[in-house]
C-alpha positions in Angstrom: 0.0 0.0 0.0 1.3 3.5 -0.9 2.6 5.5 2.1 1.2 8.9 2.8 3.0 12.1 4.0 1.4 15.2 5.3 3.4 18.5 5.0 2.0 21.6 6.7 3.1 24.9 5.0 3.9 22.8 1.9 3.3 25.5 -0.8 6.6 27.4 -0.5 10.2 27.2 0.8 11.3 24.2 2.7 7.7 22.9 2.8 7.4 22.9 -1.0 10.7 21.1 -1.4 9.6 18.5 1.1 6.2 18.0 -0.7 8.0 17.4 -4.0 10.7 15.2 -2.4 8.3 12.9 -0.8 6.2 12.7 -3.9 9.3 11.9 -5.9 10.0 9.1 -3.5 6.6 7.4 -4.2 4.5 8.9 -1.4 1.0 10.2 -1.7 1.3 13.8 -0.3 -1.1 16.0 1.5 0.1 19.6 1.7 -1.5 22.7 3.3 -1.1 26.4 2.9 -3.0 29.6 2.8 -1.9 31.1 -0.6 -4.2 29.6 -3.2 -1.9 30.7 -6.1 1.1 29.0 -4.6 -1.0 25.9 -3.7 -2.1 25.7 -7.3 1.6 26.0 -8.5 2.7 23.1 -6.4 -0.3 21.0 -7.4 0.6 21.6 -11.1 4.2 20.5 -10.4 3.0 17.3 -8.8 0.9 16.6 -11.9 -0.6 13.0 -11.9 1.2 12.0 -8.7 -1.2 11.2 -5.9 -1.7 14.4 -3.9 -4.3 16.5 -2.0 -3.9 20.3 -1.7 -5.7 21.7 1.4 -6.1 25.5 1.7 -6.0 25.6 5.5 -4.6 27.7 8.4 -1.9 25.8 10.4 -2.8 27.9 13.5 -6.4 26.8 13.6 -7.3 23.8 15.6 -10.3 22.8 13.6 -8.4 23.2 10.3 -5.8 20.7 11.6 -8.5 18.3 12.4 -10.0 18.7 9.0 -6.5 18.1 7.5 -6.3 14.7 9.1 -9.9 13.8 8.4 -9.5 14.6 4.7 -6.2 12.7 4.5 -7.8 9.6 6.0 -10.9 10.0 3.8 -8.8 10.2 0.6 -5.8 7.9 1.4 -6.9 5.8 4.4 -3.6 6.2 6.4 -0.8 8.5 7.6 2.8 7.4 7.6 4.6 10.7 7.9 3.6 14.0 9.5 5.9 17.0 8.8 5.2 20.0 11.0 6.7 22.7 8.8 4.4 25.6 8.8 6.0 28.6 10.3 6.7 32.3 10.3 9.5 34.5 11.6 9.8 38.0 13.0 12.4 40.7 13.3 11.9 43.4 16.0 13.1 44.2 19.5 11.0 42.8 22.3 10.5 46.2 23.8 8.9 47.4 20.6 7.0 44.4 19.3 3.3 44.2 19.7 2.2 41.3 21.9 -0.2 40.2 19.2 2.7 39.5 17.0 4.3 37.4 19.7 1.1 35.5 20.0 0.7 35.0 16.3 4.1 33.3 16.1 3.3 31.0 19.0 0.0 30.1 17.4 1.5 29.2 14.1 4.9 27.8 15.0 4.1 26.0 18.3 0.4 25.4 18.6 0.2 24.6 14.9 2.5 21.7 15.4 0.6 20.7 18.6 -2.8 20.6 16.8 -1.4 18.6 13.8 0.3 16.1 16.0 -2.6 15.6 18.3 -5.0 14.7 15.5 -2.5 12.7 13.4 -1.0 10.7 16.3 -3.6 7.9 16.5 -3.0 7.1 12.8 0.8 7.4 13.2 0.7 5.0 16.0 -1.3 2.6 13.9 1.2 2.8 11.0 4.3 3.1 13.2 5.1 6.2 11.3 7.3 9.2 11.5 6.8 12.8 12.9 9.2 15.4 11.6 9.4 18.8 13.2 11.0 21.6 11.2 12.5 23.7 13.8 15.5 26.0 13.6 18.9 26.7 15.1 17.0 29.3 17.0 15.5 26.3 18.8 18.9 25.6 20.3 20.4 29.2 20.5 18.2 32.4 20.5 19.2 35.5 18.6 18.3 39.1 19.3 15.3 40.7 17.5 13.9 37.2 17.2 12.4 36.7 20.7 9.0 35.4 19.6 10.5 33.1 16.9 13.2 31.7 19.2 10.5 31.1 21.9 8.3 29.2 19.6 11.1 27.0 18.4 12.4 26.3 21.9 8.8 25.4 22.9 8.4 23.2 19.8 11.6 21.3 20.5 10.6 20.7 24.2 7.3 19.3 23.2 8.7 16.9 20.6 11.5 15.8 23.0 8.9 14.8 25.5 6.6 13.2 22.9 9.5 11.2 21.5 10.0 9.5 24.9 6.3 8.8 25.1 6.1 6.9 21.8 9.6 5.6 21.4 8.6 2.0 22.4 5.5 2.1 20.2 7.2 2.3 16.8 6.9 6.0 16.1 10.1 8.0 15.4 10.3 11.7 16.1 12.9 13.7 14.1 13.6 17.3 14.9 15.3 19.2 12.0 17.1 22.5 12.7 18.1 24.3 9.5 20.5 27.1 9.7 20.1 30.0 7.3 18.2 28.6 4.3 17.3 30.3 1.1 13.5 30.6 1.3 10.8 33.3 1.7 10.8 33.1 5.5 12.8 36.3 5.9 10.7 38.2 3.3 7.5 37.2 5.2 9.0 37.8 8.7 6.9 40.1 10.8 8.1 43.5 12.1 7.1 45.1 15.4 3.6 46.1 14.1 2.9 42.7 12.5 3.6 43.7 8.9 5.8 41.6 6.7 9.3 43.2 6.3 9.1 42.4 2.5 12.8 41.7 1.8 15.5 39.6 3.3 18.3 41.4 5.1 20.7 38.6 4.1 22.3 37.3 0.9 20.0 34.4 0.1 22.3 33.1 -2.7 25.0 32.1 -0.1 22.6 30.0 2.0 21.7 26.2 1.9 18.9 25.6 -0.5 15.5 24.4 0.6 15.9 21.4 -1.8 19.1 20.3 0.1 17.2 20.6 3.4 14.5 18.4 2.1 17.0 15.8 0.8 18.9 15.6 4.1 15.6 15.5 6.0 14.3 12.6 4.0 17.6 10.7 4.5 17.6 11.4 8.2 14.0 10.3 8.6 14.7 7.0 6.8 17.5 6.3 9.2 15.3 7.1 12.1 17.5 9.8 13.5 16.3 12.0 16.4 18.0 15.2 15.5 19.3 16.9 12.4 21.3 20.1 12.8 22.2 21.7 9.4 24.9 24.0 8.1 28.4 24.4 9.5 27.4 27.8 11.0 24.4 26.1 12.7 26.4 23.3 14.2 29.1 25.7 15.4 26.4 27.9 17.1 25.0 24.8 19.0 28.5 23.7 20.0 29.7 27.1 21.1 26.6 27.8 23.1 27.5 24.8 25.3 31.1 25.8 25.8 31.4 29.5 25.7 27.8 30.9 26.0 28.8 34.4 27.2 31.3 34.9 24.6 28.8 33.6 22.0 26.3 36.3 23.2 28.7 39.0 22.0 29.6 37.2 18.8 26.0 36.8 17.8 25.2 40.4 18.7 28.0 41.6 16.5 26.9 39.4 13.6 23.3 40.5 13.8 24.4 44.1 14.1 25.8 43.9 10.6 22.4 43.1 9.1 21.0 46.0 7.0 18.4 48.0 8.8 18.9 45.9 12.0 16.8 47.0 15.0 19.6 46.7 17.5 20.4 49.9 19.3 
């Protein structure tokens, strides 16, 4: 029987690359998103390969329940759940509106909670895989990303606890932490008042591609790994945060201070 993968936020960036990767590997794919034009583009790229495109809000509990119900209705099983939907931000905490903070927690953290809650019974039945797309910010916070870092720390704490709950029942939980990746996440990142910043403050051409993240994520999941930390810079940040955290504070501040139009004072 054909295996089935769900990818939240699957219409752009890493999510789109994961959707196409799993389809290319023979999975029926269910992907969600809120931009109908992007959803249609991905559906067209998938062509005749089995897929289901659902225009849903990852932050909405009932939409996550619908996502799982529609998947079971169409394909009868769930083998892989990829909690990828997410949004970033760029503003000092003293200036950011609290609604922006809540919005990031609703999408990045609670979106993953809802999807996992409704999909878990089916994943236990199939002895499947849960993949959480987190960030190096889930290991080491950076200034002007307080809400983003908080959501990723919370996400990783949840999946670490869940992993130990299901580890003897055949379900593997993989947490993927990309470093800087070329995608639209910085363009869509929210500013202090909740508006998208519109353009990336970094050179996207020098970053790891979303296709490479998808390829390495697929391989790690097949090997049933528990963690995947990507990019040399990301691995160094995690390591240095363990051995010289105070010095790393200054290093990260100086690095972020070099970003164009950075909000640091």
